[in-house]
Each structure stands twice: as structure tokens, then as C-alpha cells.
SEDOMAR-625167 format. One record per residue (C-alpha): x, y, z. Coordinates in steps of 0.25 Angstrom, whole numbers, plus 5000, padded with zeros to 4 digits. Layout:
BEGIN
XYZ...
***
This chain:
BEGIN
500050005000500650134996501050235006500250355009501350445003501350364990499850374989499950524990500950534980500150444970498850534973499650664970500150604956498850544952498250624940497050534937495750624937496450754934495850764920494450754926494750864936495350954925494150924916493150964927493851084930493951124915492451084913492051184923492951294917492451264903490951264908491151394914491851454901490751394892489651444901490251584902490351574886488851534885488351634895489151744888488551714875487151704880487251834888487851904876486751854867485651884877486252024880486252054865484852014862484252084874485052204871484552214857483152194862483352304872483952404861482652374853481752394864482452524868482352574854480852544853480552624866481352734861480552744848479252744856479852844865479952934853478452924850477653044854476853024867477352884869477252844884478352794893477552664894477452654879478952674878479352564888478352474882478952494868480252444874479652324881478852274870479952284860480952214870479952104873479652084858481152054856481251944867480851824858481951864848483051884858483351734859483751744874482651644879483551604891483651754896482551814905482251964902481552044912481352184917481352254903481452404905481452524896481752664901481752794892482152944891481253014881482053144881483353064878482652964869483352844877482752714880483452614889482952464890483452354899483052214903483552114913484151984907484251854915485051744908485451604913486951574912487851454913488851524921487751544932487351404932488851354933489151454944487851414951487651564953486551644946486151564934485651694926486451814922485651944923485852074916485152194911485452244897484952384893484752464880484752614878484152674865484152824862483152844851482452984847481552974835481453114830480153174826480053214811479253334806479153354790478653454782478253404768478253514758477653484745477553554732476153554726476353654715475753644701477053584696476753464705475653434695476453434683476153314682475353284694476053154696477053244703476053274714475653134715477153094717477353194728476153144735476653004735478053044740477453134751476553014756477652914755478553004764477453014774477352864774478852844775478952944787477752874794478452734792479752784798479152834811477652814813477652854828476752974832477353104830478653054823478453114810477553234806477453284792476853414786476353434772476553574765476053574751476453704744476353774730476353924729475853924744475553844755474153804760474153814775472653794777471553874783471853854798473353884797473153994787472554094797473754074806474854094796474354184785474354334785472854344781471654264780471254334767471854234758471254154746471854024752472553964764473953964757475154054762476354104756477654154762477754254773478454384773479554444782480554384791479854254793479754224778480754114779480554064793479653974800479154084810477754054815476754134808476354264815476154404812477254454802477554304798476254264792476054204778475554274766474354224758473654254745472754354753473954454753474854424741474854414726474754274721475754224711475154154698475654014704475054034717474253924723473753874736473953724738472653654741473353564751473553624765474853604773474753484783475453514796476353414803475653284803476053164812476253044802476052944813474552964813473952884802472752974800473653104799474653034790473552994780472953134781474353194778474553094766473153134761473653284761474753244752473853164743472953294742474053384737473753464724474553554716474553694710475353824710476753874710477853844720478153914733479053814739479553904750478153904756478053754756479453754763479053854773477753784777478453654778479453724788478253784796477553654797478653584805479153714813478953714828478853874826477553844820476953764832475953864834475353854820475253704819474453614829474453474835475353374829475753474818476553564828478053544824478953494835480153584839481453584832482253484840483253364837482153264839481253324827481653314813480953424804480953424789480353504777480253424764480053524752479653464739479453534726479453504711479853644706480453774709479953874720479253984712478254054720478454154732477654274737478154364748479254464748479654474733479154344729477854384723478654474713479654374708479654344693479654204687481154204686481354234701480254154707481054024706482354084709482854044724483854154723482754264722482354314736480854284739480754174728480154044733481453974731482254084739481254074751481253924751482753924752482654024764481653934771482553814768483753884775482953924787482353784789483753724788484353824797483253784807483653634805485053664809484753754821483553684827483353554822482353614812481853564799482653504787482353524773482153424762481753454748481153364736481153424722480253334713480453344698480953484701481753574692483253594696483053734702482053674712482953554715484053654718483153734727482753614735484253574736484653704741483453704751483653564757485153544755485653424746485353314756483953354758483553384744482853274736482453274721481453184715481153154700479953064701478952994711479952894716481052994719480053084725479552984735480952944738481353084741480253094751480552964757482052984758481753114766480753044775481752934778482853024781482053104791481552984798482952924798483453054805482253044815482852914821483952934831484452824840
***
């Protein structure tokens, strides 16, 4: 029988079973590494998918927040409904989502969404600790949908019926623009448009005529330009800055008063108002010469906050500010050839269409263009777009000078006219979305 010392020496040198021990230790380490890798991948996947849903929910709430008169409850529910709608597509079935919450700041245009996530983990089970990992991802979205106010100033002079298919082309293009604007943002108060038909004058309608005209003794409800220092401004009508009429001025041979009255700013989100607006376009008729400066001026007035006391209800223009986009779209098919006040009534034919001649319609239009664009730079005022439709080169040049090359469009046929209006609509609505 071996001695005790020999037995101890043999035990110290015996290596049988060592592999099993080493394997056992390695298995534990490998299990931990594998569990950590699997947990990391699952956590990353869950975080990415939940984060994307939170981002989308925040954006949905931000859009609802920019709807006029939306309530705090409606904003939060917009976020919750959108988030819950995303859950079936997240593919995170083993995760528990709870305590969804959305907070917002209307003034800053920000929305924060967050949700508690509980995810089972392998590491938790191995370590015999908490088997679930808990975390709270969040998303912040800044989204201010700018409001849009557009004056649609349309030439309805006699040349638009030479042939009359030109007028029908214009109607189709204008109505397509309305549909495009509405489709881009159908929310209440998002987009408002006025309609300003013009020929040798502008028909302001009976109710407005008494507020803006120098006299009630007139043969119609049309007005011409005003005299004095406010001739090329958007000052609100008052004593000394009222508009002249056929009751106290000579009438040129080409004078006409459009049958169609101007239509103040109209909210396109209301189906009835939108259809009424499109019907007004459908009912346009033609006649008379071209006082383009008058159409341009009244387009400006229709979206000017200075005129808030003249317009009423939803037609009252918003103040000039960064959150409001204003634009005047001036369309013509010919040269501006009719003006009245100061020396306009005395111009001979060769002068009437020359924009270098003071008091001509073209000259006055350029003065107005400059004033409008100055306001755009200084106070977030209106921008000017022009569309010349089958117009002579002289008219194209005036439109280019008025709006600037990037905002001046030319159209030779129905398709390009529709495209011009549509392009302007899309540019304005794209500018209205800031995120």
C-alpha cells in the first residue's frame, strides 16, 4: 500500500478530468458572450424600430398642432393613434410597450414623444437577476407648417377671347392650381386664395365699393388707381387715399368693368367654399383693355394685413411674419396698355404700353412690384410670381422685370400654362413645410 506521501504526489500530478473542467469554464464564458451578443442585437433592433415609430408619432402630432383650433387632447391623440398603429409592423413582439406620452410646445413648434420599453434578456436569466431590460427611448420633432395666402390675379381682357379657348385654358389652369394647393395641405386655415380678375378696371363689388371709392356716383362697381402718395402703396383706403371711379374720370375707349367681382381670401379646406371659388373661376368672362397695374395692386391689397379693417371673417389677412407665406401671382396675355390718373389718361397710343413712360400701366406695375418685393425683404411680405401666356416679347420682358427671372413663367399652350400654375403651387407648398 503506497505511503501517504506517494498518494499526495500522485494526486498532484493526476490530470484526468481537466478537459471537462476547462470546457465547463469555457462554456460559461461562451454562453455569457453569446447571450450578450444576442441581447445587444435584440436591444438595437427594438430601439431602432421603436425610435422610428416615436419619430413618426411626433411628426403626426406636430402636424396636428399646426392645424388651427386643434386642442391639446387632439394633438396628443394624434401622436398616440399613430404610434399604436405602428406597433403591429415593428416586429418587436417580445417587447412590452407602456406609458406612451406626448408633450408639445405650440410656440416653439416642438413635440416630444416617449414610451417605456421592457425587453426580456438572456443575460438577465443567466445572471439570475432582473430578466428584463427596461429603457425609455424618446423622440423630439420640430415642425412648423407655414400658412399660405395667395392672390390669383387673372387677365380677363378682350384678347383672352382671341380665340376664346385661351380663356378656357386659363380656367383649367387656375382650377388645377386650387386642387393642387388643397391636395398638398387640406388642413383648416392652411391655404387661402383670393381671386382678382382684371381688365381695364377691377370690380370690387357693391359692398366694398362704398368703403374704398371716392364717390358713390358711378356707373358700375369698378375702381381705377388712386392719386397721390399712396398711388403705389398698400395703405388702407381712407380720406385722401380712396380709389377713383367712372363717376369722376374720363373713360378710355377700351374701358370695361369685368362682370366678375373679386373674391377675397378663401379657405380651401372648406369643400363648399372651395367649390364656390372654382365656380367663380368658371364664370369668368372677357372684355376691355389691360390695366395690369390695377390687378396687381388689388392682389396685394387682398393679402395685406394693413387692410384687415376692410376684409372680414376668414378673409382677413394674417400679419407679416415668418410663419406665413404670401404671394401675388400675376397672369397676362398681353401688354399693359390702360391707365388713368396723374397723366395716364393723356398718354397717346405709342406711350400707353411703354413702361418707361411715367404713369403708364407698365410703369405703375413696376413701381408696385418694387414696393411689394421691398416688403417681402423687410417684413416677410408677399413674393411676386408672373405668368405670361402667349404674350408678346414686350409683355414677357415686363413680367420678368416685375417678378425676377426665377419667379417669371412663360406659357405657349394649355399644358404649359397648367404646368406653370402647378409649379408655383408646388414651390409655395414645399416652402411651407419646415422640419
